[in-house]
Every structure is written in C-alpha cells, then in structure tokens.
N, C-alpha and C positions, 0 to 999 in steps of 0.2 A: 474787307470785313474780317478775312481770315487773320491778317496781320493785327488788327484792333483786338480780336479775341485772344491772339497769343500775348500781346502786351498784357492784357487784363489778367491772363492766367499766370503770367510771370510774376505780377504784382501780387496775386493772391498767394502764390507759393512762397514767395519771398517774406510774406506777413503771416505765415502758417495758416492760412484760410484755405478750406476745401471748396471748390466750385461745385455747386450742387446742380445748377440749370444756367443755361446760356438762353438768353431772350434776344430774338432779332426781329426787326421790323424792316425787312429787305424792300427797298423800293417804296417805303412809306415816309411821307415827309414829316419831320418833327416841328414844322412851322404850319402847315395846312390843318384845318380842322378835320382830320380824318381819324378812323378808328385804328389804333395801333395795338394789336393785340399782345405783342411782345412786351410794350411799355406797361400795359395794364396788368400782365401776368407779373413782371417784376415788381411793380408797386405793391400788388396784392401780396406777393411772397414776403416782403419786408413788413408791411403792415399787419399781416396776420401772424407774424412772428416765426414763420417757417425759416426764414434766414434773417440775419441782424444786419448784413451789409449788401448793399447794391453797388458794384463796381461798374463803372462806364469808362470807356476809353477816353473821352474828352466830353465836357459838359454839353457843348453844342450837338453832340451825337445823341444825347438823351432828349433834349428839348431845345426848340428855337422859339418858344412861346413866352420867354421872359419870366419874370416873377410871378405872373399869373398862374403858371403851371409848376414852376419849380419851388416856389414859396410854400404852397399848401403840401406839397410832396415832402420838403423838408419838416414842416411842422408835424405832419403824420408819422414820420420817421422818429422824430425827437419823443413824441408820446410813448412809443413802446420800446425806446432805447435802441432804435436802428440807426444806421448811418449810410451816407452816400459818399463814395470815393470817386474822384476823377483821376485817373492815372496820369494823363498827360499834362493836366493843370496842377498836378501835386496838391490836390485839395482833398480834405477829409472833413465832413459836416460835424464830426465829433470834436474837431480841434477849435478853440477859440479863435474867432476871426475869419475862418474859412467859410463860414456860413455867408458872411457879408460879401466875400469874394465871389462865392457862388452866384449870389443874387446879382452881383454886378456883372458877371460873365454871361449869365442868362439873359440879361437886358441887351448886352452887347450882340450876343448871338441872334436875338430877335431883331435888333436894328440891322444887323448884316444880311439877315434873310430879306428884309424889306427893301434894302439898297439893291441887292442883288436882283430881286424880282423887278424892280423898277428899270434897271439897266437891261434886263431881258425883255421886258415889254417895249421899251424904247427901241431896241435894236429890231424887234419884230415890225413895229410900226414903220420904221425906216425901210426895212426891206419890203413890206407891203407897199408902201408909197412908191418905190421904184419897180413894183411889179415883179419882184423876186420871190423865190420860194423860201419859206422862213424855216425849213428844216423837216427832217423825218422822211420817211418813205413816201416818195410821190405816189399820187393815185395811179391805179392800174390804168394802163394805156398811154401814160405820160412818163416822161423823164426830164431830168434837169439839164438844161443847156450848160455846158461847160464855161462858155464865154460870158453869156448874159445872166445866168443863174436863174433864168425864167423856166416855167414848165412849157414843154413842147411835146407834140404827139411822139410817142415812141414807135418807130416804124415796125417793130417786132409785134407790139401787143395792141396798138391802137385800133385795129380792125376788129380784134375780139372784144374790147371794151365797148365799141360802137354796138356790136352785135348783142352783147349783155344788156346794154342800155335799151335798144330798140325792142328786145324780146320782153324785158321787164315793163317797158311802157305800154306794150301791146296787152298786157294782163297775164303773161305766162308766169306760172308759179316760179319762184327761185330755184326750188329744187329740180324742177324740170330743165331749167337753163343749165344748172350744174352737171346733171346727167348728159346733156348735149354736149357740153365742153369736154366732159371726161370721154364720151364715145369717140370723139375726134382726137382725143390726146392732147388737149390744149392745156398747158400747165397752168397751175394757180400762180398768183403774184410771186409767192416765195418757193415755187417749185411743187412737185407732187400734183395729185389729183385736185 
C-alpha cells in the first residue's frame, strides 16, 4: 500500500496537485458487500466539492463491483466537475473515451474477482475432500502434519485444549478457565497469558 500511495503522490506532484487526504481501506474487499469507510470518505470528498480529483493507484484497487459501483461514482463526479484518475491504468475520467475504458476495466475487475473466488472455493473443496487443512492458524491443541497436510494433535498443547474443553463443558466460566491457565503459566495460542 505504501508503494501505491507513493506512485499516486508522484502522479499528483507531476500534475501540480496537492494531496489533501489519503483514504485507505486496509483489509477490506473491494468486491464483497462490506462497509469501506475510506471509499465512502473519498467519494464524499469529491461529491461535496472539497476536492476535485480522486486519484487511485489502479481502478481495481478502488472497486471490484463493476459498473454497478463505478458508473454511479463517475456520474456523481461529473455532476460537480470532479474526476477520477487511475495512475497505473493511465486513465482520467475527464478525458473523452477514458470513462468507457474505466467502465470496461471495472467489469474486468469484477469478473476477475469472481473467477478468483471460484478457484479458491474449488481448492478448498478439494482439500476438504482429502481431509486436508485448508489454511490459516490451526485450532489450539492441533497442528498440521507436514506429510499429510491433515490436522493432528499437537503433543505440546493437546492436553491443555482437552482441559479447556472439559472445563467449559462442565459449566466452568471461561474467565475462570483463563485464570487457571494463567496461574499455571500455560501460554495462549500466540504466546503470552
């Protein structure tokens, strides 16, 4: 993200523009239906007239929802004389023809996100069908066997995972279980108390 911001700042400086604000939605998908505060703040900055230009590193970093999201954004910018610039795509919505290219690229980004999602879902289904762990941090008390890729009991923590489960199933409050583990200096999954 830092490299992307640097490229955008370089473009702005080259074109005599002052960067007033950087909006970031770190870890927020431009494809899924999630609230993206950075995206909304950037849109509002242009549509309210606070700034006239929204600079993005690449159009697919702005949105992967296709023309359903990018089209209304461009329309709103046009109404107040604002513009959208995509540095890496070399596009500026104020230039004739670039709007059409932006619409096309936004649809390609949406299609790419859908295809990538299908590949990931297929890979996970395949791994699950083989009894293999699909990724991420294994549950406490388990580890990933290097040869089979399957979850197996972790000799160092399985006994504590069993203790936690037994205590929780017997009705003991989780806070008391945590205190018990801390008293015996049993580290949490990522270390510490």
